[in-house]
C-alpha atoms as a printed R data frame, in Angstrom:
    type eleno elety resid chain resno      x       y       z
1   ATOM     1    CA   MET     A     1 17.431 -45.153  55.836
2   ATOM     2    CA   LYS     A     2 20.033 -45.976  53.223
3   ATOM     3    CA   HIS     A     3 17.796 -44.579  50.486
4   ATOM     4    CA   ALA     A     4 17.435 -41.279  52.364
5   ATOM     5    CA   LEU     A     5 21.187 -41.071  52.883
6   ATOM     6    CA   ALA     A     6 21.844 -41.851  49.244
7   ATOM     7    CA   GLU     A     7 20.170 -38.525  48.327
8   ATOM     8    CA   LYS     A     8 22.329 -36.414  50.664
9   ATOM     9    CA   ASP     A     9 24.839 -35.319  47.999
10  ATOM    10    CA   ASN     A    10 22.117 -34.228  45.595
11  ATOM    11    CA   THR     A    11 20.358 -32.481  48.444
12  ATOM    12    CA   LYS     A    12 23.488 -30.569  49.474
13  ATOM    13    CA   ARG     A    13 24.072 -29.477  45.890
14  ATOM    14    CA   SER     A    14 20.528 -28.200  45.544
15  ATOM    15    CA   VAL     A    15 19.534 -24.549  45.962
16  ATOM    16    CA   ASN     A    16 17.060 -25.698  48.573
17  ATOM    17    CA   TYR     A    17 20.080 -26.537  50.741
18  ATOM    18    CA   THR     A    18 22.704 -23.998  49.605
19  ATOM    19    CA   ASP     A    19 20.341 -21.046  50.033
20  ATOM    20    CA   ALA     A    20 18.654 -22.382  53.183
21  ATOM    21    CA   ASP     A    21 19.072 -20.687  56.553
22  ATOM    22    CA   GLN     A    22 22.300 -21.815  58.175
23  ATOM    23    CA   PRO     A    23 20.573 -23.381  61.219
24  ATOM    24    CA   LYS     A    24 18.464 -25.491  58.845
25  ATOM    25    CA   GLN     A    25 21.578 -26.534  56.960
26  ATOM    26    CA   GLN     A    26 23.229 -27.490  60.219
27  ATOM    27    CA   ALA     A    27 20.148 -29.446  61.298
28  ATOM    28    CA   TYR     A    28 20.251 -31.418  58.073
29  ATOM    29    CA   ASP     A    29 23.981 -32.034  58.388
30  ATOM    30    CA   THR     A    30 23.511 -33.276  61.963
31  ATOM    31    CA   ALA     A    31 20.671 -35.592  60.954
32  ATOM    32    CA   VAL     A    32 22.821 -37.024  58.169
33  ATOM    33    CA   THR     A    33 25.722 -37.585  60.524
34  ATOM    34    CA   GLN     A    34 23.530 -39.353  63.066
35  ATOM    35    CA   ALA     A    35 21.889 -41.524  60.411
36  ATOM    36    CA   GLU     A    36 25.246 -42.467  58.987
37  ATOM    37    CA   ALA     A    37 26.443 -43.448  62.447
38  ATOM    38    CA   ILE     A    38 23.523 -45.855  62.842
39  ATOM    39    CA   THR     A    39 24.029 -47.436  59.414
40  ATOM    40    CA   ASN     A    40 27.770 -47.701  59.811
41  ATOM    41    CA   ALA     A    41 28.853 -51.304  59.956
42  ATOM    42    CA   ASN     A    42 30.842 -50.485  63.048
43  ATOM    43    CA   GLY     A    43 28.110 -48.321  64.471
44  ATOM    44    CA   SER     A    44 26.006 -48.814  67.560
45  ATOM    45    CA   ASN     A    45 23.493 -51.601  67.813
46  ATOM    46    CA   ALA     A    46 20.481 -49.342  67.369
47  ATOM    47    CA   ASN     A    47 17.102 -50.904  67.605
48  ATOM    48    CA   GLU     A    48 14.303 -50.388  65.120
49  ATOM    49    CA   THR     A    49 12.776 -47.570  67.113
50  ATOM    50    CA   GLN     A    50 16.048 -45.642  67.126
51  ATOM    51    CA   VAL     A    51 16.531 -46.237  63.424
52  ATOM    52    CA   GLN     A    52 13.041 -44.954  62.682
53  ATOM    53    CA   ALA     A    53 13.621 -41.922  64.883
54  ATOM    54    CA   ALA     A    54 16.845 -41.130  63.033
55  ATOM    55    CA   LEU     A    55 15.085 -41.524  59.693
56  ATOM    56    CA   ASN     A    56 12.256 -39.262  60.791
57  ATOM    57    CA   GLN     A    57 14.762 -36.646  61.945
58  ATOM    58    CA   LEU     A    58 16.591 -36.835  58.615
59  ATOM    59    CA   ASN     A    59 13.399 -36.490  56.596
60  ATOM    60    CA   GLN     A    60 12.168 -33.620  58.756
61  ATOM    61    CA   ALA     A    61 15.475 -31.792  58.477
62  ATOM    62    CA   LYS     A    62 15.360 -32.194  54.704
63  ATOM    63    CA   ASN     A    63 11.780 -30.978  54.551
64  ATOM    64    CA   ASP     A    64 12.706 -27.972  56.701
65  ATOM    65    CA   LEU     A    65 15.326 -26.770  54.215
66  ATOM    66    CA   ASN     A    66 14.030 -23.475  52.827
67  ATOM    67    CA   GLY     A    67 16.434 -22.449  50.074
68  ATOM    68    CA   ASP     A    68 13.820 -22.679  47.333
69  ATOM    69    CA   ASN     A    69 11.402 -20.675  49.446
70  ATOM    70    CA   LYS     A    70 14.043 -18.005  50.083
71  ATOM    71    CA   VAL     A    71 14.720 -17.728  46.358
72  ATOM    72    CA   ALA     A    72 10.989 -17.307  45.727
73  ATOM    73    CA   GLN     A    73 10.749 -14.662  48.444
74  ATOM    74    CA   ALA     A    74 13.812 -12.892  47.048
75  ATOM    75    CA   LYS     A    75 12.176 -12.783  43.623
76  ATOM    76    CA   GLU     A    76  8.994 -11.287  45.037
77  ATOM    77    CA   ALA     A    77 10.985  -8.651  46.929
78  ATOM    78    CA   ALA     A    78 13.076  -7.891  43.842
79  ATOM    79    CA   LYS     A    79  9.968  -7.425  41.700
80  ATOM    80    CA   ARG     A    80  8.452  -5.089  44.290
81  ATOM    81    CA   ALA     A    81 11.638  -3.061  44.220
82  ATOM    82    CA   LEU     A    82 11.648  -3.144  40.420
83  ATOM    83    CA   ALA     A    83  8.170  -1.621  40.378
84  ATOM    84    CA   SER     A    84  9.607   1.447  42.114
85  ATOM    85    CA   TYR     A    85 12.379   1.949  39.549
86  ATOM    86    CA   SER     A    86 10.469   4.663  37.728
87  ATOM    87    CA   ASN     A    87 13.307   5.746  35.448
88  ATOM    88    CA   LEU     A    88 13.357   2.489  33.484
89  ATOM    89    CA   ASN     A    89 11.545   2.237  30.188
90  ATOM    90    CA   ASN     A    90  9.167  -0.649  29.552
91  ATOM    91    CA   ALA     A    91 11.704  -2.717  27.634
92  ATOM    92    CA   GLN     A    92 14.219  -2.404  30.445
93  ATOM    93    CA   SER     A    93 11.630  -3.297  33.075
94  ATOM    94    CA   THR     A    94 10.579  -6.350  31.076
95  ATOM    95    CA   ALA     A    95 14.173  -7.491  30.665
96  ATOM    96    CA   ALA     A    96 14.885  -6.963  34.368
97  ATOM    97    CA   THR     A    97 11.792  -8.976  35.295
98  ATOM    98    CA   SER     A    98 12.960 -11.793  33.038
99  ATOM    99    CA   GLN     A    99 16.399 -11.761  34.651
100 ATOM   100    CA   ILE     A   100 14.844 -11.978  38.099
101 ATOM   101    CA   ASP     A   101 12.556 -14.809  37.031
102 ATOM   102    CA   SER     A   102 15.404 -16.780  35.487
103 ATOM   103    CA   ALA     A   103 17.682 -16.430  38.517
104 ATOM   104    CA   THR     A   104 18.063 -19.725  40.412
105 ATOM   105    CA   THR     A   105 19.713 -18.501  43.600
106 ATOM   106    CA   VAL     A   106 19.233 -15.702  46.094
107 ATOM   107    CA   ALA     A   107 22.576 -14.299  44.962
108 ATOM   108    CA   GLY     A   108 21.395 -14.429  41.352
109 ATOM   109    CA   VAL     A   109 18.178 -12.627  42.228
110 ATOM   110    CA   THR     A   110 20.110 -10.022  44.198
111 ATOM   111    CA   ALA     A   111 22.498  -9.504  41.291
112 ATOM   112    CA   ALA     A   112 19.585  -9.028  38.878
113 ATOM   113    CA   GLN     A   113 17.965  -6.527  41.245
114 ATOM   114    CA   ASN     A   114 21.248  -4.649  41.709
115 ATOM   115    CA   THR     A   115 21.709  -4.485  37.956
116 ATOM   116    CA   ALA     A   116 18.205  -3.053  37.558
117 ATOM   117    CA   ASN     A   117 18.780  -0.583  40.385
118 ATOM   118    CA   GLU     A   118 22.056   0.639  38.887
119 ATOM   119    CA   LEU     A   119 20.385   0.931  35.488
120 ATOM   120    CA   ASN     A   120 17.543   2.911  37.068
121 ATOM   121    CA   THR     A   121 20.105   5.278  38.597
122 ATOM   122    CA   ALA     A   122 21.866   5.675  35.249
123 ATOM   123    CA   MET     A   123 18.542   6.398  33.549
124 ATOM   124    CA   GLY     A   124 17.774   9.020  36.184
125 ATOM   125    CA   GLN     A   125 21.131  10.644  35.549
126 ATOM   126    CA   LEU     A   126 20.427  10.601  31.821
127 ATOM   127    CA   GLN     A   127 17.096  12.350  32.422
128 ATOM   128    CA   ASN     A   128 18.828  14.931  34.601
129 ATOM   129    CA   GLY     A   129 21.377  15.411  31.853
130 ATOM   130    CA   ILE     A   130 18.752  16.657  29.405
131 ATOM   131    CA   ASN     A   131 16.321  18.356  31.794
132 ATOM   132    CA   ASP     A   132 17.844  21.741  30.943
133 ATOM   133    CA   GLN     A   133 17.778  21.225  27.175
134 ATOM   134    CA   ASN     A   134 15.147  23.923  26.559
135 ATOM   135    CA   THR     A   135 17.129  26.419  28.616
136 ATOM   136    CA   VAL     A   136 20.355  25.437  26.878
137 ATOM   137    CA   LYS     A   137 18.797  25.866  23.434
138 ATOM   138    CA   GLN     A   138 17.625  29.379  24.327
139 ATOM   139    CA   GLN     A   139 21.051  30.487  25.530
140 ATOM   140    CA   VAL     A   140 23.527  32.342  23.334
141 ATOM   141    CA   ASN     A   141 26.075  29.607  23.989
142 ATOM   142    CA   PHE     A   142 23.827  27.370  21.857
143 ATOM   143    CA   THR     A   143 22.182  29.822  19.446
144 ATOM   144    CA   ASP     A   144 25.523  31.335  18.405
145 ATOM   145    CA   ALA     A   145 27.468  28.057  18.492
146 ATOM   146    CA   ASP     A   146 28.925  26.521  15.331
147 ATOM   147    CA   GLN     A   147 26.216  24.640  13.449
148 ATOM   148    CA   GLY     A   148 28.057  21.346  13.794
149 ATOM   149    CA   LYS     A   149 28.227  21.716  17.560
150 ATOM   150    CA   LYS     A   150 24.547  22.644  17.740
151 ATOM   151    CA   ASP     A   151 23.685  19.583  15.674
152 ATOM   152    CA   ALA     A   152 25.818  17.345  17.895
153 ATOM   153    CA   TYR     A   153 24.006  18.536  21.027
154 ATOM   154    CA   THR     A   154 20.580  18.224  19.425
155 ATOM   155    CA   THR     A   155 21.361  14.700  18.220
156 ATOM   156    CA   ALA     A   156 22.674  13.642  21.631
157 ATOM   157    CA   VAL     A   157 19.529  14.942  23.331
158 ATOM   158    CA   THR     A   158 17.328  13.191  20.774
159 ATOM   159    CA   ASN     A   159 19.157   9.908  21.378
160 ATOM   160    CA   ALA     A   160 18.690  10.318  25.122
161 ATOM   161    CA   GLN     A   161 14.994  11.040  24.706
162 ATOM   162    CA   GLY     A   162 14.652   7.906  22.611
163 ATOM   163    CA   ILE     A   163 16.085   5.758  25.392
164 ATOM   164    CA   LEU     A   164 13.979   7.486  28.047
165 ATOM   165    CA   ASP     A   165 10.756   6.969  26.089
166 ATOM   166    CA   LYS     A   166  8.698   4.655  28.306
167 ATOM   167    CA   ALA     A   167  6.742   2.956  25.562
168 ATOM   168    CA   ASN     A   168  9.270   2.865  22.734
169 ATOM   169    CA   GLY     A   169 12.674   3.038  24.418
170 ATOM   170    CA   GLN     A   170 14.971   0.101  23.754
171 ATOM   171    CA   ASN     A   171 16.467  -2.197  26.383
172 ATOM   172    CA   MET     A   172 19.752  -0.354  26.848
173 ATOM   173    CA   THR     A   173 22.333  -1.459  29.393
174 ATOM   174    CA   LYS     A   174 23.878   0.751  32.047
175 ATOM   175    CA   ALA     A   175 27.055   1.094  29.976
176 ATOM   176    CA   GLN     A   176 25.058   2.134  26.916
177 ATOM   177    CA   VAL     A   177 23.018   4.644  28.913
178 ATOM   178    CA   GLU     A   178 26.168   6.122  30.440
179 ATOM   179    CA   ALA     A   179 27.702   6.396  26.971
180 ATOM   180    CA   VAL     A   180 24.696   8.396  25.748
181 ATOM   181    CA   LEU     A   181 24.857  10.636  28.825
182 ATOM   182    CA   ASN     A   182 28.530  11.213  28.103
183 ATOM   183    CA   GLN     A   183 27.616  12.231  24.559
184 ATOM   184    CA   VAL     A   184 25.105  14.749  25.905
185 ATOM   185    CA   THR     A   185 27.595  16.168  28.397
186 ATOM   186    CA   THR     A   186 30.421  16.320  25.872
187 ATOM   187    CA   ALA     A   187 28.235  17.975  23.236
188 ATOM   188    CA   LYS     A   188 26.899  20.486  25.762
189 ATOM   189    CA   ASN     A   189 30.390  21.379  26.965
190 ATOM   190    CA   ALA     A   190 31.528  21.788  23.363
191 ATOM   191    CA   LEU     A   191 28.938  24.480  22.576
192 ATOM   192    CA   ASN     A   192 30.875  27.631  21.743
193 ATOM   193    CA   GLY     A   193 28.329  30.382  21.275
194 ATOM   194    CA   ASP     A   194 29.748  32.452  24.129
195 ATOM   195    CA   ALA     A   195 33.237  32.008  22.709
196 ATOM   196    CA   ASN     A   196 32.006  33.061  19.270
197 ATOM   197    CA   VAL     A   197 30.486  36.219  20.748
198 ATOM   198    CA   ARG     A   198 33.778  37.010  22.494
199 ATOM   199    CA   GLN     A   199 35.661  36.484  19.238
200 ATOM   200    CA   ALA     A   200 33.190  38.638  17.337
201 ATOM   201    CA   LYS     A   201 33.702  41.422  19.884
202 ATOM   202    CA   SER     A   202 37.455  41.145  19.542
203 ATOM   203    CA   ASP     A   203 37.187  41.300  15.750
204 ATOM   204    CA   ALA     A   204 34.765  44.240  15.894
205 ATOM   205    CA   LYS     A   205 37.054  46.214  18.205
206 ATOM   206    CA   ALA     A   206 40.017  45.505  15.951
207 ATOM   207    CA   ASN     A   207 38.002  46.710  12.964
208 ATOM   208    CA   LEU     A   208 36.941  49.812  14.888
209 ATOM   209    CA   GLY     A   209 40.604  50.645  15.334
210 ATOM   210    CA   THR     A   210 40.999  50.868  11.558
211 ATOM   211    CA   LEU     A   211 38.168  53.379  11.098
212 ATOM   212    CA   THR     A   212 40.167  56.611  10.961
213 ATOM   213    CA   HIS     A   213 37.393  59.096  10.278
214 ATOM   214    CA   LEU     A   214 35.511  58.676  13.551
215 ATOM   215    CA   ASN     A   215 36.048  61.065  16.436
216 ATOM   216    CA   ASN     A   216 36.933  59.798  19.897
217 ATOM   217    CA   ALA     A   217 33.416  60.181  21.295
218 ATOM   218    CA   GLN     A   218 31.986  58.120  18.468
219 ATOM   219    CA   LYS     A   219 34.611  55.417  18.946
220 ATOM   220    CA   GLN     A   220 33.997  55.321  22.682
221 ATOM   221    CA   ASP     A   221 30.254  54.928  22.196
222 ATOM   222    CA   LEU     A   222 30.698  52.236  19.558
223 ATOM   223    CA   THR     A   223 33.134  50.381  21.803
224 ATOM   224    CA   SER     A   224 30.530  50.460  24.552
225 ATOM   225    CA   GLN     A   225 27.895  49.138  22.144
226 ATOM   226    CA   ILE     A   226 30.192  46.294  21.100
227 ATOM   227    CA   GLU     A   227 30.846  45.357  24.711
228 ATOM   228    CA   GLY     A   228 27.135  45.513  25.512
229 ATOM   229    CA   ALA     A   229 26.101  43.258  22.627
230 ATOM   230    CA   THR     A   230 25.097  39.749  23.699
231 ATOM   231    CA   THR     A   231 24.985  37.930  20.352
232 ATOM   232    CA   VAL     A   232 27.195  37.584  17.286
233 ATOM   233    CA   ASN     A   233 24.505  39.307  15.206
234 ATOM   234    CA   GLY     A   234 24.360  42.089  17.763
235 ATOM   235    CA   VAL     A   235 28.117  42.581  17.613
236 ATOM   236    CA   ASN     A   236 28.158  42.466  13.823
237 ATOM   237    CA   GLY     A   237 25.322  44.972  13.765
238 ATOM   238    CA   VAL     A   238 27.444  47.444  15.735
239 ATOM   239    CA   LYS     A   239 30.408  46.673  13.487
240 ATOM   240    CA   THR     A   240 28.337  47.536  10.420
241 ATOM   241    CA   LYS     A   241 27.026  50.667  12.122
242 ATOM   242    CA   ALA     A   242 30.598  51.751  12.838
243 ATOM   243    CA   GLN     A   243 31.660  51.220   9.228
244 ATOM   244    CA   ASP     A   244 28.642  53.125   7.935
245 ATOM   245    CA   LEU     A   245 29.286  55.993  10.333
246 ATOM   246    CA   ASP     A   246 32.956  56.080   9.366
247 ATOM   247    CA   GLY     A   247 31.902  56.330   5.720
248 ATOM   248    CA   ALA     A   248 29.558  59.200   6.531
249 ATOM   249    CA   MET     A   249 32.303  61.012   8.445
250 ATOM   250    CA   GLN     A   250 34.629  60.573   5.477
251 ATOM   251    CA   ARG     A   251 32.007  62.096   3.187
252 ATOM   252    CA   LEU     A   252 31.649  64.977   5.641
253 ATOM   253    CA   GLU     A   253 35.398  65.570   5.447
254 ATOM   254    CA   SER     A   254 35.170  65.578   1.663
255 ATOM   255    CA   ALA     A   255 32.232  67.986   1.776
256 ATOM   256    CA   ILE     A   256 34.314  70.685   3.484
257 ATOM   257    CA   ALA     A   257 37.688  69.833   1.959
258 ATOM   258    CA   ASN     A   258 37.522  72.865  -0.423
259 ATOM   259    CA   LYS     A   259 36.049  75.312   2.091
260 ATOM   260    CA   ASP     A   260 39.031  77.678   1.808
261 ATOM   261    CA   GLN     A   261 38.787  77.800  -1.967
262 ATOM   262    CA   THR     A   262 35.060  78.414  -1.637
263 ATOM   263    CA   LYS     A   263 35.584  81.284   0.786
264 ATOM   264    CA   ALA     A   264 38.164  82.819  -1.529
265 ATOM   265    CA   SER     A   265 35.820  82.609  -4.487
266 ATOM   266    CA   GLU     A   266 33.740  85.421  -5.914
267 ATOM   267    CA   ASN     A   267 30.642  83.309  -5.362
268 ATOM   268    CA   TYR     A   268 31.248  83.500  -1.618
269 ATOM   269    CA   ILE     A   269 32.756  86.954  -1.275
270 ATOM   270    CA   ASP     A   270 29.872  88.747  -2.971
271 ATOM   271    CA   ALA     A   271 27.138  86.435  -1.702
272 ATOM   272    CA   ASP     A   272 24.310  87.722   0.464
273 ATOM   273    CA   PRO     A   273 25.489  88.036   4.085
274 ATOM   274    CA   THR     A   274 22.836  85.597   5.285
275 ATOM   275    CA   LYS     A   275 23.997  82.995   2.770
276 ATOM   276    CA   LYS     A   276 27.626  83.476   3.743
277 ATOM   277    CA   THR     A   277 26.651  83.077   7.387
278 ATOM   278    CA   ALA     A   278 24.701  79.926   6.596
279 ATOM   279    CA   PHE     A   279 27.745  78.466   4.828
280 ATOM   280    CA   ASP     A   280 30.072  79.486   7.659
281 ATOM   281    CA   ASN     A   281 27.780  77.912  10.236
282 ATOM   282    CA   ALA     A   282 27.531  74.684   8.236
283 ATOM   283    CA   ILE     A   283 31.330  74.503   8.004
284 ATOM   284    CA   THR     A   284 31.728  75.202  11.712
285 ATOM   285    CA   GLN     A   285 29.243  72.485  12.592
286 ATOM   286    CA   ALA     A   286 30.977  69.994  10.305
287 ATOM   287    CA   GLU     A   287 34.384  70.827  11.744
288 ATOM   288    CA   SER     A   288 33.037  70.365  15.267
289 ATOM   289    CA   TYR     A   289 31.819  66.874  14.354
290 ATOM   290    CA   LEU     A   290 35.169  66.020  12.783
291 ATOM   291    CA   ASN     A   291 37.235  67.205  15.743
292 ATOM   292    CA   LYS     A   292 38.917  64.032  17.040
293 ATOM   293    CA   ASP     A   293 39.278  65.110  20.658
294 ATOM   294    CA   HIS     A   294 36.234  67.297  21.190
295 ATOM   295    CA   GLY     A   295 33.744  66.183  18.553
296 ATOM   296    CA   ALA     A   296 30.346  65.110  19.843
297 ATOM   297    CA   ASN     A   297 29.028  61.579  19.502
298 ATOM   298    CA   LYS     A   298 26.922  62.068  16.387
299 ATOM   299    CA   ASP     A   299 25.195  59.207  14.614
300 ATOM   300    CA   LYS     A   300 25.086  58.606  10.870
301 ATOM   301    CA   GLN     A   301 21.823  60.511  10.415
302 ATOM   302    CA   ALA     A   302 23.200  63.617  12.141
303 ATOM   303    CA   VAL     A   303 26.389  63.456  10.081
304 ATOM   304    CA   GLU     A   304 24.415  63.125   6.848
305 ATOM   305    CA   GLN     A   305 22.299  66.104   7.859
306 ATOM   306    CA   ALA     A   306 25.522  68.070   8.400
307 ATOM   307    CA   ILE     A   307 26.703  67.053   4.925
308 ATOM   308    CA   GLN     A   308 23.391  68.202   3.491
309 ATOM   309    CA   SER     A   309 23.663  71.510   5.347
310 ATOM   310    CA   VAL     A   310 27.124  72.153   3.874
311 ATOM   311    CA   THR     A   311 26.001  71.171   0.383
312 ATOM   312    CA   THR     A   312 22.809  73.233   0.560
313 ATOM   313    CA   ALA     A   313 24.577  76.305   1.954
314 ATOM   314    CA   LYS     A   314 27.334  76.066  -0.634
315 ATOM   315    CA   ASN     A   315 24.873  75.727  -3.477
316 ATOM   316    CA   ALA     A   316 22.927  78.708  -2.130
317 ATOM   317    CA   LEU     A   317 25.906  81.086  -2.336
318 ATOM   318    CA   ASN     A   318 25.039  83.745  -4.880
319 ATOM   319    CA   GLY     A   319 28.099  85.956  -5.218
320 ATOM   320    CA   ASP     A   320 28.508  85.221  -8.909
321 ATOM   321    CA   ALA     A   321 24.849  85.975  -9.477
322 ATOM   322    CA   ASN     A   322 25.086  89.196  -7.500
323 ATOM   323    CA   LEU     A   323 28.112  90.293  -9.514
324 ATOM   324    CA   GLN     A   324 26.384  89.532 -12.777
325 ATOM   325    CA   ARG     A   325 23.314  91.427 -11.667
326 ATOM   326    CA   ALA     A   326 25.418  94.397 -10.641
327 ATOM   327    CA   LYS     A   327 27.131  94.377 -14.016
328 ATOM   328    CA   THR     A   328 23.802  94.235 -15.775
329 ATOM   329    CA   GLU     A   329 22.410  97.076 -13.698
330 ATOM   330    CA   ALA     A   330 25.527  99.169 -14.274
331 ATOM   331    CA   THR     A   331 25.327  98.636 -18.019
332 ATOM   332    CA   THR     A   332 21.663  99.569 -18.079
333 ATOM   333    CA   SER     A   333 22.297 102.684 -16.025
334 ATOM   334    CA   TYR     A   334 25.183 103.723 -18.288
335 ATOM   335    CA   ARG     A   335 22.929 103.578 -21.286
């Protein structure tokens, strides 16, 4: 009896007692109390049968303690749960299994399982954080973003993929996983392709305002094209088109700048009527294009054709030739 009682402190410090069901703990405590009462020097005069009964009760109560069994059951349950944590990579699963195995109490097992569960959730959130990466990389907000910002997003996604790799991913903690997710989110939010397109449009419109040779219809159409562009290259393409068209319109102005002198010249006055009409029509067409308020929306090709028409018609005027021919004919006739 005394030997059995001598082990009570060790027993009560053991996991088999501390993690046992409370009724089993109470049964052991009661058996100890009763045994101590019998062995107490001032205790009752128990006979041998009573002493043996008390000893049997104490031993049975000790044997009934199930703390170790509960820890074992908790580990089995935790491992079953761990098998369902599909977001973990192999290294994380192995580490979580080791933590469960090394736990010595139900609370320790539960803590290890909770840690694995929280890590599984974090890994799931990390996967969700990069699920749209292909869509993101096809959007203008990425394709027209600053190169540094594109690189930052690509690197963050690559790091996330490395952790999520089942076979080769490292054993990262929840805090480390959340840090990588934060990098992905921050890099994604920092992409500025849309902002760059807006800035390009603003710059293109400002530049359009400096192009003084365009008529209103041309400017209105170019403004619409700028607004309708969806990429920086698209906007810059319209900007270049506007500059080229403005240059063509300036050349058209230059082509008819001396029209009055031409019409006052002998080469025009004595030209064939059809050639004079052709020149007049070319001038009229050019002036209609150049009219700020009423000019039609003509593209660069049409403007260049108008320039060619003016140049061709002007070069075709033959008043000087007609005069020279008349002089020659008059001289011949006089002879």
